C-alpha positions in Angstrom: -0.2 0.4 -0.1 1.2 3.4 -0.8 2.6 5.8 1.8 1.5 9.0 0.5 -2.0 10.7 -0.3 -2.5 13.0 -3.0 -0.3 16.4 -3.2 -2.8 19.6 -2.9 -2.6 22.9 -1.6 -3.3 22.9 1.9 -5.1 25.4 4.5 -5.3 24.6 7.8 -7.7 26.7 10.7 -7.8 26.3 14.3 -11.4 25.7 15.6 -11.9 25.7 19.5 -14.1 23.2 21.3 -15.5 23.1 24.8 -12.5 20.8 26.1 -10.2 23.5 26.9 -7.3 20.9 26.4 -8.3 20.0 23.0 -8.1 21.7 19.9 -9.5 21.0 16.3 -6.7 21.7 13.2 -9.4 21.4 10.0 -7.9 20.9 6.5 -9.8 22.2 3.5 -9.9 18.8 2.3 -11.4 15.0 4.1 -8.9 13.3 5.7 -10.6 10.1 6.5 -13.9 9.0 5.3 -17.4 11.3 6.0 -18.5 9.5 9.2 -15.2 7.4 10.2 -13.3 8.5 13.2 -9.8 7.5 14.9 -9.0 7.9 18.4 -5.4 7.5 19.4 -5.6 7.7 23.5 -1.2 7.4 23.2 1.4 6.8 21.0 1.1 3.2 21.0 -2.3 3.5 19.8 -1.4 5.6 16.9 1.4 3.2 15.0 -0.6 2.4 12.2 -1.8 6.0 11.7 1.7 7.9 10.5 0.4 11.6 11.5 -0.5 10.5 15.0 2.3 9.0 15.8 4.7 12.1 14.6 2.2 14.2 16.6 2.8 12.1 19.6 6.7 13.3 19.3 5.6 16.5 21.0 5.8 16.1 24.6 2.9 18.0 25.5 0.3 15.9 22.9 -1.3 13.6 25.0 -4.0 12.5 22.6 -5.1 12.4 18.9 -8.2 12.4 17.2 -9.3 12.1 13.1 -12.4 12.5 11.4 -14.0 14.2 8.3 -11.5 16.9 7.3 -10.1 17.8 11.1 -7.2 16.0 13.7 -8.5 17.1 17.0 -5.3 17.2 19.5 -5.6 17.0 23.5 -2.7 18.6 24.9 -1.3 18.4 28.9 -3.0 20.2 31.4 0.0 23.2 31.9 1.0 24.0 28.8 -1.0 27.0 26.9 -2.1 26.8 23.1 -1.3 30.3 22.3 2.7 28.5 23.3 2.2 25.4 20.8 -0.8 25.7 18.6 1.3 27.1 15.5 4.4 25.1 15.7 1.4 22.2 15.8 -0.7 23.7 12.6 2.4 24.2 11.0 3.9 20.7 11.5 0.5 19.4 10.2 0.0 21.5 7.4 3.7 20.8 6.0 3.0 16.9 6.7 -0.2 17.4 4.4 1.6 19.1 1.7 4.4 16.4 1.2 1.3 14.1 0.3 2.2 11.7 3.1 -0.4 9.1 4.6 -2.4 9.8 7.5 -3.5 6.6 8.4 -3.2 3.0 7.0 -7.4 2.5 6.9 -7.7 -1.7 7.6 -4.7 -1.9 10.2 -6.7 0.8 12.7 -10.0 -0.8 11.7 -8.9 -4.2 12.6 -7.2 -2.8 15.9 -9.7 -0.8 17.1 -12.5 -3.2 16.5 -10.5 -5.6 18.1 -10.1 -3.6 21.3 -13.4 -1.3 21.7 -15.7 -4.4 22.3 -18.4 -2.2 21.0 -21.4 -3.9 20.1 -22.3 -5.4 16.9 -25.2 -7.2 17.7 -28.6 -5.7 16.2 -31.5 -6.1 18.4 -34.3 -4.0 18.4 -33.0 -1.8 21.2 -29.6 -1.6 19.9 -30.5 -0.2 16.8 -33.2 2.5 17.9 -30.4 3.6 20.4 -27.8 4.1 17.7 -30.7 5.7 15.5 -31.2 8.4 18.3 -27.4 8.8 18.6 -26.5 9.0 15.3 -29.2 11.7 14.4 -29.5 13.8 17.6 -26.0 13.7 19.2 -23.6 12.7 16.7 -23.9 16.0 14.8 -23.2 17.9 17.7 -20.0 16.0 19.2 -18.6 16.1 15.5 -19.1 19.7 15.5 -17.2 19.9 18.8 -14.1 17.6 17.5 -15.0 14.6 19.3 -17.1 11.2 18.8 -19.8 9.5 20.6 -20.0 5.3 19.8 -22.5 3.3 21.1 -21.2 0.6 23.3 -23.9 -1.3 24.6 -27.1 -2.0 26.9 -27.9 -3.5 29.9 -30.6 -4.1 32.2 -31.6 0.0 31.6 -28.0 1.2 31.1 -26.5 2.6 28.0 -22.8 2.5 27.6 -20.9 5.0 25.2 -17.5 5.8 24.1 -16.4 9.3 23.8 -13.3 10.4 21.5 -11.5 12.9 20.5 -12.4 16.2 22.5 -14.9 14.5 24.8 -12.8 12.1 26.1 -11.8 14.2 29.7 -13.7 17.2 28.6 -15.0 18.8 32.0 -18.1 19.6 30.3 -18.6 16.2 29.0 -20.3 14.8 31.9 -22.7 17.3 32.0 -23.4 16.8 28.5 -23.7 13.0 28.5 -25.9 13.4 31.8 -27.8 16.1 30.9 -28.5 16.2 27.1 -27.9 12.7 26.1 -29.0 10.2 29.0 -32.6 12.8 29.0 -33.0 12.9 25.4 -32.4 8.9 25.4 -35.0 8.5 28.5 -37.6 10.9 27.0 -37.4 8.7 23.8 -37.0 5.4 25.4 -38.7 4.4 28.5 -36.2 1.2 28.6 -33.2 3.6 29.3 -32.5 4.5 32.8 -29.0 5.9 32.5 -26.2 6.9 30.5 -22.2 5.9 31.3 -19.3 6.6 29.4 -17.0 3.6 29.2 -13.3 4.2 29.4 -13.3 8.5 30.1 
């Protein structure tokens, strides 16, 4: 498989999100297929994602997340964005301008499927919960540089995976309880609570 993407002019703009330790670096073209997301909580998990792997060489980078046309970077607590965002932006821009590969899709998808344990069965309740998350929750979460994935439903408890800027975000638990949980409870009487897995 080739190690390069198509070379093209690259523009990168920055977007803040509710997590003060995360920042979205948005490109003027898609980096991964629409709707796909790839979360790298550490350098070890990024072995098949060359851009993420290189970003972990910055000592303050704690998490990298890809989706659509953006890369969300989560930094260490004691570092100010003003001190590092230009260096990161320029690095990502140069990397993409050189046409280097962002990710080895097949390898990463295989690995993430094995590790996440995300529910793949299609019971009626699973399908209904996934539909509500896809329609009402995912678009807002994606705008903030993160992703939410359905994990499982058991005895009234819905488990979800929070990725990207949502992971470790101070306001994500408020969103989870007041937004997602309330919405699911109002639309599905079977749901008693929503909890985040692996936060």
